[in-house]
N, CA, C, O and the ligand as a Tripos MOL2 file, in Angstrom:
@<TRIPOS>MOLECULE
protein
  229   227    58     0     0
PROTEIN
NO_CHARGES

@<TRIPOS>ATOM
      1 N          23.5470   11.5190  -19.8380 N.3       1 MET1
      2 CA         23.9200   10.2510  -19.1730 C.3       1 MET1
      3 C          23.5780   10.2860  -17.6830 C.2       1 MET1
      4 O          23.7300   11.3120  -17.0200 O.2       1 MET1
      5 N          23.1270    9.1710  -17.1850 N.am      2 CYS2
      6 CA         22.8810    9.0550  -15.7560 C.3       2 CYS2
      7 C          24.1930    8.6470  -15.0840 C.2       2 CYS2
      8 O          24.8220    7.6590  -15.4640 O.2       2 CYS2
      9 N          24.5840    9.4180  -14.0920 N.am      3 ASP3
     10 CA         25.8480    9.1390  -13.3960 C.3       3 ASP3
     11 C          25.8310    7.7720  -12.7230 C.2       3 ASP3
     12 O          26.8470    7.0810  -12.6630 O.2       3 ASP3
     13 N          24.6900    7.4050  -12.2320 N.am      4 LYS4
     14 CA         24.5600    6.1790  -11.4590 C.3       4 LYS4
     15 C          24.5390    4.9320  -12.3400 C.2       4 LYS4
     16 O          25.2620    3.9670  -12.0880 O.2       4 LYS4
     17 N          23.7030    4.9660  -13.3740 N.am      5 CYS5
     18 CA         23.5030    3.7860  -14.2110 C.3       5 CYS5
     19 C          24.3620    3.7810  -15.4680 C.2       5 CYS5
     20 O          24.4990    2.7490  -16.1230 O.2       5 CYS5
     21 N          24.9430    4.9320  -15.8070 N.am      6 GLN6
     22 CA         25.6950    5.0570  -17.0480 C.3       6 GLN6
     23 C          24.8120    4.7340  -18.2430 C.2       6 GLN6
     24 O          25.2370    4.0780  -19.1940 O.2       6 GLN6
     25 N          23.5760    5.2090  -18.1740 N.am      7 LYS7
     26 CA         22.6340    5.0080  -19.2800 C.3       7 LYS7
     27 C          22.3150    6.3620  -19.8980 C.2       7 LYS7
     28 O          22.3530    7.4000  -19.2360 O.2       7 LYS7
     29 N          22.0020    6.3160  -21.1740 N.am      8 ALA8
     30 CA         21.6090    7.5580  -21.8470 C.3       8 ALA8
     31 C          20.2330    7.9770  -21.3470 C.2       8 ALA8
     32 O          19.3420    7.1490  -21.1660 O.2       8 ALA8
     33 N          20.0810    9.2690  -21.1310 N.am      9 LEU9
     34 CA         18.8020    9.7810  -20.6420 C.3       9 LEU9
     35 C          17.8110    9.9170  -21.7910 C.2       9 LEU9
     36 O          18.1950   10.1220  -22.9420 O.2       9 LEU9
     37 N          16.5530    9.8000  -21.4630 N.am     10 VAL10
     38 CA         15.5130   10.0000  -22.4670 C.3      10 VAL10
     39 C          14.7460   11.2720  -22.1570 C.2      10 VAL10
     40 O          14.4300   11.5560  -21.0010 O.2      10 VAL10
     41 N          14.4560   12.0180  -23.1790 N.am     11 ALA11
     42 CA         13.6720   13.2380  -23.0010 C.3      11 ALA11
     43 C          12.1990   12.8720  -22.9430 C.2      11 ALA11
     44 O          11.6940   12.1090  -23.7660 O.2      11 ALA11
     45 N          11.5300   13.4300  -21.9610 N.am     12 GLU12
     46 CA         10.1170   13.1250  -21.7970 C.3      12 GLU12
     47 C           9.3600   14.4050  -21.4930 C.2      12 GLU12
     48 O           9.7800   15.2110  -20.6630 O.2      12 GLU12
     49 N           8.2550   14.5750  -22.1660 N.am     13 LYS13
     50 CA          7.4580   15.7760  -21.9330 C.3      13 LYS13
     51 C           6.5620   15.5670  -20.7260 C.2      13 LYS13
     52 O           5.8130   14.5940  -20.6390 O.2      13 LYS13
     53 N           6.6600   16.4990  -19.8090 N.am     14 VAL14
     54 CA          5.8860   16.3990  -18.5860 C.3      14 VAL14
     55 C           5.0140   17.6440  -18.4620 C.2      14 VAL14
     56 O           5.4640   18.7640  -18.7040 O.2      14 VAL14
     57 N           3.7700   17.4270  -18.0820 N.am     15 LYS15
     58 CA          2.8840   18.5720  -17.8860 C.3      15 LYS15
     59 C           3.0870   19.1330  -16.4860 C.2      15 LYS15
     60 O           3.0500   18.4170  -15.4850 O.2      15 LYS15
     61 N           3.2980   20.4200  -16.4580 N.am     16 VAL16
     62 CA          3.5500   21.0820  -15.1850 C.3      16 VAL16
     63 C           2.4820   22.1430  -14.9600 C.2      16 VAL16
     64 O           2.1250   22.8840  -15.8760 O.2      16 VAL16
     65 N           1.9880   22.2080  -13.7600 N.am     17 ARG17
     66 CA          1.0240   23.2520  -13.4530 C.3      17 ARG17
     67 C           1.7070   24.2380  -12.5240 C.2      17 ARG17
     68 O           2.2270   23.8620  -11.4740 O.2      17 ARG17
     69 N           1.7010   25.4770  -12.9100 N.am     18 TYR18
     70 CA          2.3430   26.4980  -12.1030 C.3      18 TYR18
     71 C           1.4430   27.7160  -12.0570 C.2      18 TYR18
     72 O           1.0850   28.2740  -13.0950 O.2      18 TYR18
     73 N           1.0850   28.1210  -10.8770 N.am     19 LEU19
     74 CA          0.1210   29.2160  -10.6990 C.3      19 LEU19
     75 C          -1.1450   28.9190  -11.5040 C.2      19 LEU19
     76 O          -1.7700   27.8810  -11.2850 O.2      19 LEU19
     77 N          -1.5310   29.7790  -12.4090 N.am     20 GLU20
     78 CA         -2.7690   29.5830  -13.1710 C.3      20 GLU20
     79 C          -2.5490   28.8110  -14.4630 C.2      20 GLU20
     80 O          -3.5010   28.4360  -15.1480 O.2      20 GLU20
     81 N          -1.2890   28.5820  -14.7830 N.am     21 GLY21
     82 CA         -1.0050   28.0430  -16.1120 C.3      21 GLY21
     83 C          -0.5860   26.5860  -16.1420 C.2      21 GLY21
     84 O           0.0330   26.0760  -15.2080 O.2      21 GLY21
     85 N          -0.9340   25.9350  -17.2220 N.am     22 ASN22
     86 CA         -0.4520   24.5980  -17.5100 C.3      22 ASN22
     87 C           0.5270   24.6900  -18.6620 C.2      22 ASN22
     88 O           0.2460   25.3330  -19.6740 O.2      22 ASN22
     89 N           1.6430   24.0700  -18.5170 N.am     23 PHE23
     90 CA          2.5700   24.0500  -19.6380 C.3      23 PHE23
     91 C           3.3910   22.7790  -19.6340 C.2      23 PHE23
     92 O           3.4780   22.0690  -18.6330 O.2      23 PHE23
     93 N           3.9950   22.5120  -20.7880 N.am     24 GLU24
     94 CA          4.7770   21.2870  -20.9200 C.3      24 GLU24
     95 C           6.2570   21.6090  -20.9030 C.2      24 GLU24
     96 O           6.7200   22.5560  -21.5370 O.2      24 GLU24
     97 N           6.9700   20.8060  -20.1710 N.am     25 VAL25
     98 CA          8.4270   20.9390  -20.1730 C.3      25 VAL25
     99 C           9.0270   19.5980  -20.5540 C.2      25 VAL25
    100 O           8.4900   18.5370  -20.2360 O.2      25 VAL25
    101 N          10.1350   19.6770  -21.2320 N.am     26 GLU26
    102 CA         10.8320   18.4580  -21.5960 C.3      26 GLU26
    103 C          11.8940   18.1860  -20.5470 C.2      26 GLU26
    104 O          12.8020   18.9900  -20.3390 O.2      26 GLU26
    105 N          11.7710   17.0630  -19.9040 N.am     27 LEU27
    106 CA         12.7260   16.7040  -18.8720 C.3      27 LEU27
    107 C          13.5220   15.4920  -19.3140 C.2      27 LEU27
    108 O          13.0460   14.6630  -20.0900 O.2      27 LEU27
    109 N          14.7340   15.4050  -18.8110 N.am     28 LEU28
    110 CA         15.5630   14.2440  -19.1040 C.3      28 LEU28
    111 C          15.4190   13.2390  -17.9760 C.2      28 LEU28
    112 O          15.5600   13.5630  -16.7970 O.2      28 LEU28
    113 N          15.1360   12.0130  -18.3760 N.am     29 LYS29
    114 CA         14.8520   10.9920  -17.3960 C.3      29 LYS29
    115 C          15.7060    9.7700  -17.6680 C.2      29 LYS29
    116 O          15.9580    9.4190  -18.8200 O.2      29 LYS29
    117 N          16.1470    9.1290  -16.6040 N.am     30 CYS30
    118 CA         16.9040    7.8930  -16.7540 C.3      30 CYS30
    119 C          15.9190    6.7360  -16.8670 C.2      30 CYS30
    120 O          15.0650    6.5650  -15.9970 O.2      30 CYS30
    121 N          16.0250    5.9410  -17.9290 N.am     31 PRO31
    122 CA         15.0860    4.8310  -18.1250 C.3      31 PRO31
    123 C          15.2680    3.7090  -17.1090 C.2      31 PRO31
    124 O          14.3770    2.8770  -16.9330 O.2      31 PRO31
    125 N          16.3990    3.6840  -16.4550 N.am     32 THR32
    126 CA         16.6810    2.5960  -15.5150 C.3      32 THR32
    127 C          16.2210    2.9130  -14.0840 C.2      32 THR32
    128 O          15.4690    2.1450  -13.4840 O.2      32 THR32
    129 N          16.6780    4.0470  -13.5490 N.am     33 CYS33
    130 CA         16.3360    4.3530  -12.1550 C.3      33 CYS33
    131 C          15.2060    5.3810  -12.0460 C.2      33 CYS33
    132 O          14.7840    5.7330  -10.9450 O.2      33 CYS33
    133 N          14.7180    5.8620  -13.2070 N.am     34 LYS34
    134 CA         13.5850    6.7980  -13.2590 C.3      34 LYS34
    135 C          13.8830    8.1530  -12.6310 C.2      34 LYS34
    136 O          12.9800    8.9340  -12.3320 O.2      34 LYS34
    137 N          15.1540    8.4050  -12.4430 N.am     35 MET35
    138 CA         15.5450    9.6910  -11.8950 C.3      35 MET35
    139 C          15.3450   10.7730  -12.9430 C.2      35 MET35
    140 O          15.7580   10.6230  -14.0920 O.2      35 MET35
    141 N          14.7170   11.8440  -12.5430 N.am     36 VAL36
    142 CA         14.5000   12.9520  -13.4640 C.3      36 VAL36
    143 C          15.5770   14.0040  -13.2600 C.2      36 VAL36
    144 O          15.8610   14.4340  -12.1420 O.2      36 VAL36
    145 N          16.1500   14.3920  -14.3560 N.am     37 PHE37
    146 CA         17.2000   15.3960  -14.2840 C.3      37 PHE37
    147 C          16.6620   16.7300  -14.7520 C.2      37 PHE37
    148 O          16.2280   16.8720  -15.8950 O.2      37 PHE37
    149 N          16.6930   17.6870  -13.8810 N.am     38 ILE38
    150 CA         16.2870   19.0350  -14.2660 C.3      38 ILE38
    151 C          17.2880   20.0120  -13.6780 C.2      38 ILE38
    152 O          17.5030   20.0790  -12.4680 O.2      38 ILE38
    153 N          17.8780   20.7540  -14.5700 N.am     39 SER39
    154 CA         18.8990   21.6910  -14.1090 C.3      39 SER39
    155 C          18.2390   22.8910  -13.4470 C.2      39 SER39
    156 O          17.1380   23.2920  -13.8220 O.2      39 SER39
    157 N          18.9070   23.4490  -12.4780 N.am     40 ASP40
    158 CA         18.3970   24.6390  -11.8030 C.3      40 ASP40
    159 C          18.1690   25.7560  -12.8090 C.2      40 ASP40
    160 O          17.2310   26.5450  -12.6920 O.2      40 ASP40
    161 N          19.0310   25.8010  -13.7760 N.am     41 GLU41
    162 CA         18.9510   26.8350  -14.8070 C.3      41 GLU41
    163 C          17.6360   26.7250  -15.5660 C.2      41 GLU41
    164 O          16.9450   27.7170  -15.7970 O.2      41 GLU41
    165 N          17.3100   25.5030  -15.9450 N.am     42 LEU42
    166 CA         16.0730   25.2650  -16.6720 C.3      42 LEU42
    167 C          14.8640   25.5880  -15.7940 C.2      42 LEU42
    168 O          13.9300   26.2610  -16.2310 O.2      42 LEU42
    169 N          14.8920   25.1120  -14.5800 N.am     43 ALA43
    170 CA         13.7820   25.3420  -13.6630 C.3      43 ALA43
    171 C          13.5680   26.8360  -13.4440 C.2      43 ALA43
    172 O          12.4400   27.3240  -13.5220 O.2      43 ALA43
    173 N          14.6300   27.5480  -13.1750 N.am     44 MET44
    174 CA         14.5340   28.9860  -12.9430 C.3      44 MET44
    175 C          14.0670   29.7100  -14.1940 C.2      44 MET44
    176 O          13.2170   30.5980  -14.1310 O.2      44 MET44
    177 N          14.6230   29.3270  -15.3180 N.am     45 GLY45
    178 CA         14.2660   29.9470  -16.5880 C.3      45 GLY45
    179 C          12.7890   29.8070  -16.8760 C.2      45 GLY45
    180 O          12.1360   30.7680  -17.2820 O.2      45 GLY45
    181 N          12.2570   28.6120  -16.6670 N.am     46 LYS46
    182 CA         10.8490   28.3500  -16.9280 C.3      46 LYS46
    183 C           9.9690   29.1660  -16.0060 C.2      46 LYS46
    184 O           8.9940   29.7810  -16.4390 O.2      46 LYS46
    185 N          10.3180   29.1650  -14.7360 N.am     47 MET47
    186 CA          9.5100   29.8840  -13.7600 C.3      47 MET47
    187 C           9.4980   31.3750  -14.0600 C.2      47 MET47
    188 O           8.4550   32.0260  -13.9920 O.2      47 MET47
    189 N          10.6600   31.9050  -14.3920 N.am     48 LEU48
    190 CA         10.7610   33.3320  -14.6980 C.3      48 LEU48
    191 C           9.9500   33.6790  -15.9310 C.2      48 LEU48
    192 O           9.2940   34.7190  -16.0000 O.2      48 LEU48
    193 N          10.0130   32.7770  -16.9070 N.am     49 GLU49
    194 CA          9.2710   32.9740  -18.1420 C.3      49 GLU49
    195 C           7.7770   33.0460  -17.8670 C.2      49 GLU49
    196 O           7.0690   33.9100  -18.3840 O.2      49 GLU49
    197 N           7.3290   32.1350  -17.0570 N.am     50 VAL50
    198 CA          5.9040   32.0560  -16.7340 C.3      50 VAL50
    199 C           5.4740   33.2850  -15.9390 C.2      50 VAL50
    200 O           4.4330   33.8800  -16.2150 O.2      50 VAL50
    201 N           6.2720   33.6550  -14.9650 N.am     51 GLU51
    202 CA          5.9280   34.8200  -14.1590 C.3      51 GLU51
    203 C           5.8800   36.0820  -15.0110 C.2      51 GLU51
    204 O           5.0020   36.9290  -14.8450 O.2      51 GLU51
    205 N           6.8250   36.1870  -15.9110 N.am     52 LYS52
    206 CA          6.8690   37.3420  -16.8000 C.3      52 LYS52
    207 C           5.6290   37.3660  -17.6870 C.2      52 LYS52
    208 O           5.0250   38.4150  -17.9090 O.2      52 LYS52
    209 N           5.2670   36.1990  -18.1840 N.am     53 GLY53
    210 CA          4.0990   36.0910  -19.0560 C.3      53 GLY53
    211 C           2.8310   36.5140  -18.3330 C.2      53 GLY53
    212 O           1.9650   37.1540  -18.9300 O.2      53 GLY53
    213 N           2.7100   36.1720  -17.0770 N.am     54 LEU54
    214 CA          1.5190   36.5230  -16.3020 C.3      54 LEU54
    215 C           1.4560   38.0100  -16.0210 C.2      54 LEU54
    216 O           0.3850   38.6150  -16.0250 O.2      54 LEU54
    217 N           2.6090   38.5810  -15.7800 N.am     55 GLU55
    218 CA          2.6620   40.0250  -15.4850 C.3      55 GLU55
    219 C           2.1840   40.8760  -16.6550 C.2      55 GLU55
    220 O           1.5840   41.9370  -16.4820 O.2      55 GLU55
    221 N           2.4700   40.3740  -17.8460 N.am     56 ASP56
    222 CA          2.1080   41.1470  -19.0400 C.3      56 ASP56
    223 C           0.6060   41.2620  -19.2500 C.2      56 ASP56
    224 O           0.1400   42.1720  -19.9340 O.2      56 ASP56
    225 N          -0.1490   40.3430  -18.6660 N.am     57 LYS57
    226 CA         -1.5970   40.3200  -18.8980 C.3      57 LYS57
    227 C          -2.3380   41.3870  -18.0870 C.2      57 LYS57
    228 O          -3.5610   41.4910  -18.1760 O.2      57 LYS57
    229 ZN         19.9180    6.0320  -13.6150 Zn       58 ZN58
@<TRIPOS>BOND
     1     1     2 1
     2     2     3 1
     3     3     4 2
     4     3     5 am
     5     5     6 1
     6     6     7 1
     7     7     8 2
     8     7     9 am
     9     9    10 1
    10    10    11 1
    11    11    12 2
    12    11    13 am
    13    13    14 1
    14    14    15 1
    15    15    16 2
    16    15    17 am
    17    17    18 1
    18    18    19 1
    19    19    20 2
    20    19    21 am
    21    21    22 1
    22    22    23 1
    23    23    24 2
    24    23    25 am
    25    25    26 1
    26    26    27 1
    27    27    28 2
    28    27    29 am
    29    29    30 1
    30    30    31 1
    31    31    32 2
    32    31    33 am
    33    33    34 1
    34    34    35 1
    35    35    36 2
    36    35    37 am
    37    37    38 1
    38    38    39 1
    39    39    40 2
    40    39    41 am
    41    41    42 1
    42    42    43 1
    43    43    44 2
    44    43    45 am
    45    45    46 1
    46    46    47 1
    47    47    48 2
    48    47    49 am
    49    49    50 1
    50    50    51 1
    51    51    52 2
    52    51    53 am
    53    53    54 1
    54    54    55 1
    55    55    56 2
    56    55    57 am
    57    57    58 1
    58    58    59 1
    59    59    60 2
    60    59    61 am
    61    61    62 1
    62    62    63 1
    63    63    64 2
    64    63    65 am
    65    65    66 1
    66    66    67 1
    67    67    68 2
    68    67    69 am
    69    69    70 1
    70    70    71 1
    71    71    72 2
    72    71    73 am
    73    73    74 1
    74    74    75 1
    75    75    76 2
    76    75    77 am
    77    77    78 1
    78    78    79 1
    79    79    80 2
    80    79    81 am
    81    81    82 1
    82    82    83 1
    83    83    84 2
    84    83    85 am
    85    85    86 1
    86    86    87 1
    87    87    88 2
    88    87    89 am
    89    89    90 1
    90    90    91 1
    91    91    92 2
    92    91    93 am
    93    93    94 1
    94    94    95 1
    95    95    96 2
    96    95    97 am
    97    97    98 1
    98    98    99 1
    99    99   100 2
   100    99   101 am
   101   101   102 1
   102   102   103 1
   103   103   104 2
   104   103   105 am
   105   105   106 1
   106   106   107 1
   107   107   108 2
   108   107   109 am
   109   109   110 1
   110   110   111 1
   111   111   112 2
   112   111   113 am
   113   113   114 1
   114   114   115 1
   115   115   116 2
   116   115   117 am
   117   117   118 1
   118   118   119 1
   119   119   120 2
   120   119   121 am
   121   121   122 1
   122   122   123 1
   123   123   124 2
   124   123   125 am
   125   125   126 1
   126   126   127 1
   127   127   128 2
   128   127   129 am
   129   129   130 1
   130   130   131 1
   131   131   132 2
   132   131   133 am
   133   133   134 1
   134   134   135 1
   135   135   136 2
   136   135   137 am
   137   137   138 1
   138   138   139 1
   139   139   140 2
   140   139   141 am
   141   141   142 1
   142   142   143 1
   143   143   144 2
   144   143   145 am
   145   145   146 1
   146   146   147 1
   147   147   148 2
   148   147   149 am
   149   149   150 1
   150   150   151 1
   151   151   152 2
   152   151   153 am
   153   153   154 1
   154   154   155 1
   155   155   156 2
   156   155   157 am
   157   157   158 1
   158   158   159 1
   159   159   160 2
   160   159   161 am
   161   161   162 1
   162   162   163 1
   163   163   164 2
   164   163   165 am
   165   165   166 1
   166   166   167 1
   167   167   168 2
   168   167   169 am
   169   169   170 1
   170   170   171 1
   171   171   172 2
   172   171   173 am
   173   173   174 1
   174   174   175 1
   175   175   176 2
   176   175   177 am
   177   177   178 1
   178   178   179 1
   179   179   180 2
   180   179   181 am
   181   181   182 1
   182   182   183 1
   183   183   184 2
   184   183   185 am
   185   185   186 1
   186   186   187 1
   187   187   188 2
   188   187   189 am
   189   189   190 1
   190   190   191 1
   191   191   192 2
   192   191   193 am
   193   193   194 1
   194   194   195 1
   195   195   196 2
   196   195   197 am
   197   197   198 1
   198   198   199 1
   199   199   200 2
   200   199   201 am
   201   201   202 1
   202   202   203 1
   203   203   204 2
   204   203   205 am
   205   205   206 1
   206   206   207 1
   207   207   208 2
   208   207   209 am
   209   209   210 1
   210   210   211 1
   211   211   212 2
   212   211   213 am
   213   213   214 1
   214   214   215 1
   215   215   216 2
   216   215   217 am
   217   217   218 1
   218   218   219 1
   219   219   220 2
   220   219   221 am
   221   221   222 1
   222   222   223 1
   223   223   224 2
   224   223   225 am
   225   225   226 1
   226   226   227 1
   227   227   228 2
@<TRIPOS>SUBSTRUCTURE
     1 MET1         2 RESIDUE 1 A MET
     2 CYS2         6 RESIDUE 1 A CYS
     3 ASP3        10 RESIDUE 1 A ASP
     4 LYS4        14 RESIDUE 1 A LYS
     5 CYS5        18 RESIDUE 1 A CYS
     6 GLN6        22 RESIDUE 1 A GLN
     7 LYS7        26 RESIDUE 1 A LYS
     8 ALA8        30 RESIDUE 1 A ALA
     9 LEU9        34 RESIDUE 1 A LEU
    10 VAL10       38 RESIDUE 1 A VAL
    11 ALA11       42 RESIDUE 1 A ALA
    12 GLU12       46 RESIDUE 1 A GLU
    13 LYS13       50 RESIDUE 1 A LYS
    14 VAL14       54 RESIDUE 1 A VAL
    15 LYS15       58 RESIDUE 1 A LYS
    16 VAL16       62 RESIDUE 1 A VAL
    17 ARG17       66 RESIDUE 1 A ARG
    18 TYR18       70 RESIDUE 1 A TYR
    19 LEU19       74 RESIDUE 1 A LEU
    20 GLU20       78 RESIDUE 1 A GLU
    21 GLY21       82 RESIDUE 1 A GLY
    22 ASN22       86 RESIDUE 1 A ASN
    23 PHE23       90 RESIDUE 1 A PHE
    24 GLU24       94 RESIDUE 1 A GLU
    25 VAL25       98 RESIDUE 1 A VAL
    26 GLU26      102 RESIDUE 1 A GLU
    27 LEU27      106 RESIDUE 1 A LEU
    28 LEU28      110 RESIDUE 1 A LEU
    29 LYS29      114 RESIDUE 1 A LYS
    30 CYS30      118 RESIDUE 1 A CYS
    31 PRO31      122 RESIDUE 1 A PRO
    32 THR32      126 RESIDUE 1 A THR
    33 CYS33      130 RESIDUE 1 A CYS
    34 LYS34      134 RESIDUE 1 A LYS
    35 MET35      138 RESIDUE 1 A MET
    36 VAL36      142 RESIDUE 1 A VAL
    37 PHE37      146 RESIDUE 1 A PHE
    38 ILE38      150 RESIDUE 1 A ILE
    39 SER39      154 RESIDUE 1 A SER
    40 ASP40      158 RESIDUE 1 A ASP
    41 GLU41      162 RESIDUE 1 A GLU
    42 LEU42      166 RESIDUE 1 A LEU
    43 ALA43      170 RESIDUE 1 A ALA
    44 MET44      174 RESIDUE 1 A MET
    45 GLY45      178 RESIDUE 1 A GLY
    46 LYS46      182 RESIDUE 1 A LYS
    47 MET47      186 RESIDUE 1 A MET
    48 LEU48      190 RESIDUE 1 A LEU
    49 GLU49      194 RESIDUE 1 A GLU
    50 VAL50      198 RESIDUE 1 A VAL
    51 GLU51      202 RESIDUE 1 A GLU
    52 LYS52      206 RESIDUE 1 A LYS
    53 GLY53      210 RESIDUE 1 A GLY
    54 LEU54      214 RESIDUE 1 A LEU
    55 GLU55      218 RESIDUE 1 A GLU
    56 ASP56      222 RESIDUE 1 A ASP
    57 LYS57      226 RESIDUE 1 A LYS
    58 ZN58       229 GROUP 0 **** ****
């Protein structure tokens, strides 16, 4: 739910480019104010995952 609009959020796949890699993340977006919700936990988790993946190569 969006705190501001009290609308249900929609999940949307967004392409993210980080370092050498392209990957898709699912973000929650408010259909009314277009605010994208991304938790710090998710952001950190993704970044760590990607960094770890690169190190292995
Ligand atoms: Zn909203």
